[in-house]
N, C-alpha and C positions, 0 to 999 in steps of 0.2 A: 738465557732462552733464545732459542733460533726460531725465527718466523719464517715458515717455510710456505706461506701463502703463495698459491700461484706455481709452487714447485712441488708437486705431489711425490712423495718418496714411495717407492715400489716396497711391495713386501719383501721382509728378509733383513739381512744384516747391513749396517752402513757405518763406515769409519769415518770420524772426524778429527782433524788435525788442528788444534788450537795454537796458535803463535802468539806470544806476547814479547815485546822488547825488554830485554834483560833477563828474560825467564826462559827455563827449558820449555821445549814443546810438551803440549798434553795431547795424548790420543785417547779419544772415547769411542766406543762401539756400542751402537744402539741396534735394537731389533724392532723392525715394524711389523706388527701383527699382520696377517692376511685379513682383508676386510670380510666382516661377517656377510652371510646371505641374507638379503632381505626377504620379507614375506612374499609368497606369489599372490598377485592380483587376480581374485576368483571372479570378479564381476564389476561391472560399471554401469553406472546411469548417466546419461550424457543428454544436457540441453544446452543452449546459447548461454544460459544464465548460471548453470552450476554442473559439476562434475561430482559424482559420488564413486569413490572406490572402495570394493569391498575385499577383505583378506582375512586368513585365519590370524587373530590378533597376536601382535608382537609389541606389548606396551613399551619395551625398550627402544624398538625402532621408532614408533610414533613419537615418543618422547625426545629422540635424537635427531629429527628432521630438522635441517638447517635452511631449507629452501626448496622451491618448486620453480623450475625454469621452463619458460613456454617458448617454443618454436626457435631454439637456440639462441635465445637471449642471455646475455651475461649477467643481467640482474634479475634476482627472483621475483616472483609474484608477492605482492605485499603481504606481510605475515598475517595481517587482518583478515584476508581472504582464504587463508589455510585453516580449515577446521579439522582438528585431530583429537577432540576430546572423547568422541565415542569409540569404545571398543571395537575393533575390526573395520574400521571407517575412517577414510580421509576424504574431506569434502573440499572442493575448490569452488568459492561462491563469486561468481562474475556479475552480480547485481550491478546494473549501471554501467558495465563495461563488456556488454554481451559479445560472446565469441561469433565471428562470422561464420557463415555456412562452409563446410569443407573439412580438410584434415589438419589436425593440431597435433604437436609433439611436445610431451612434457618429461622432464627429467626431474625425478625426486631424489635429492641428496640428504642422507642422514650420517652423522659422525660415527665413523667406524663401520660402516656398512657400505656394500657395493651400491652403485646407483642404480635406480629403476627407470627403466624408459618405457614410456607407453605412448601409443598413437591412438587417438580417438577421432572419430568422424561427427561433426555436427550437421544433422541434417538441415536441409533448406526450410524455412518456416511454411507452415501449412496456410493455406488461404482460409481466412475467418469467414463466418457468414456476413451475407449482405444485410446491412442495418437499414432499416427504416424506423421513423420516428412516429410513435403513435400519439403521444400526448406530450405536451410542454406547458409547464406554468413556472412561476417564480419559485415554487417550492418543491417540485417534482419534475423529472423528465424520464420518460419511458421509451426504450429502445426495443423495437421488434424485430424478429428475425426468424427464419426456418430453424427450428431448433438444432443447435449442436451442443449436447450436453457435456462433450469433452472440452469445447472451447469455453463455456460457461465455468465449468470447474477449475480451468486453469487461469482464469483472469486474475491477473496479479495487481492491478491498478488501473484507475481512471484519472487522467490528468487533465485539467482544466486550464484553458487560456494560457498554454506554455509553461505552466508551473511544474518544476522538476518534482514536487511531493505530490504524491496521488491523494485524491479526495479520500477521506477516512474510510476505512473498510466498513464501518458500521452505517455507512450511508450508501453502499453499493449492494442492492438488493439483486440476487441472481438464482434464487431458489425455485423461480417459476420458468417452465419450459417455454423457450421462445421469447424470453423477456428479461431485460435487465432495467432496472429501475434506480435511478439516483434520487435520494430524498434530501432535499435542501431545507427541512424544517429548521426554523431558527436561524437559517443562513440563506435567505432568499436571495435568488439571481437577479441582478440588475437588468432593467431592460436593454435589449440590444443584442448583438451577436456574441455567441459563446462557442468555442471549439473544445471538443473532448477528444482525447487519444486514449483509446482502450488498449491495454497491453494484456496478452495472454501468453503463459509460457509454451513456446513452441509454434506459435502462431505469429503471422504478420500483424503489425499494430492496425487498428481501425481509427480513422479519424471521422468525426460527425461534427458538422457545423449546425447549429440551432438559432433560432432567433426568439428571443423573449419578447413578447408584446408588452407595451407600457400599459401599467394597470388602468382599468376602466373606472370611470367616475361613479361612487356608490349614490344611492338615493340620498336626498335631503332628509335629516331624521331629526325628530323631536321627542324628548323623553319624558316621562312622567312617573313618579313614585306613588302608586296606589296606595300602599301600606308599607310598613317597615320591612315586608317580607316579599312585595311584589313590585317589579319594575317593567314598564311597557315603553317600547320604542315604537313610533308610529312614522309611517312614510307612504309615499306613493308606491304602490307595490312594484317590485322588481323580484320577480320569482328566481331568476337566475342569481342574483346577488344573494336571497335568502338561502338558496340551495347550497351555495359556496361558502357560506360563514364557517370558519374554522375555529373560532374562539371569541369569548368576550373577556376582556381584562379590566379588573376593577381597581382603581386608585393606584396605577403604577405597577401592579403585581404582576411577575414574570410568567405566572401559571394562569391558564383561562379558568373561569368558572366552569365547574364540571359541565359536560355536555347535556346530562341528564337534566339540568336545570335551565337549559336554554330551549325554550319552544319556539320553533321558527316555521310552524305549519300553516298559521292563519295568514292570507294574503294582507299585506301592507303592516305587518305586525310582528315584533319579536317581543316575547315575554320572558323574563327572568324569575325563576321561582327561588327565593332566597330564604325559604323555611329553614330556621335553625341558625341562619346568619342574619339576624336583625341588623338593619341598617342604623347606624347612629345618626342622630340629628346633624345637619349641616351639608356641605357640598360633596357630591360624589362625581367621579369621573370614570366612564366606561369606554375602552377602547375595543371596537368591534373589527376584527379582521375577517376578510374573505378572499378566497383564493381568486387571483386575477383582478382584484378590485384594490383600490386605495383604501387606507385605514380611515375609519370613521371615529372621531373623538365626540362623545356626548356628554356634556356636563350637566348634572340635575341637582337642584337644591331642595 
């Protein structure tokens, strides 16, 4: 076998003379077929993080793509970034290695086909809206801005404190006009400074720095079991603390008692209605959580 890598044979007949010591020469003639015509690219979608090319499908050509070479580079883009499993599409994924604004040239090589050369222009990123912070707590941060629905729809991730992995998409709420909310339920932010970088496809990054205040001291609480289905917590009233109670957790349970059972309307008092969940004799521990306050553990016998 002759390895002709780097020495491309032109289409047509080629004659090879093979010599071996002590043997007659051998002449071999081979014919190199003319390369096939690749499909014509009919459309393209371009952004800094991805390029999608459309064409009348040729599955043979797609299957025989050997590499995509960017801006004259002799090494192909990594195969994991070249998506060719959809009929009539080839997508180049530049997630984490965004293309700089300007012109980029790509050469697509496929075994047995002519090369495809295309030039794309990546637009300069758009200016995002100016962000102001509406509210901050350990469990939620809301960013306000003059609404830009396109920017909201194109948010790809929010990165906290230099982390290379975005906050999970389920925690990023962007369905309200002029607002993006980060939900940290179950993963409260520590007191102190936090930096968030918001990335949106086609837009400049937005960096927002916030300060989460140290939690306030809750009131001092005493607890009383009136009967097996009623628990009362008494304290010098703090209406703000009462209004911000987010849950009451019994005996180490990870789920709060249902909000419908937690009555916090009376000044200086929180009552638990445990009808249908009769308390067993013995010691019971209740953990009360309130947004912006330290947790309170109350033990009742």
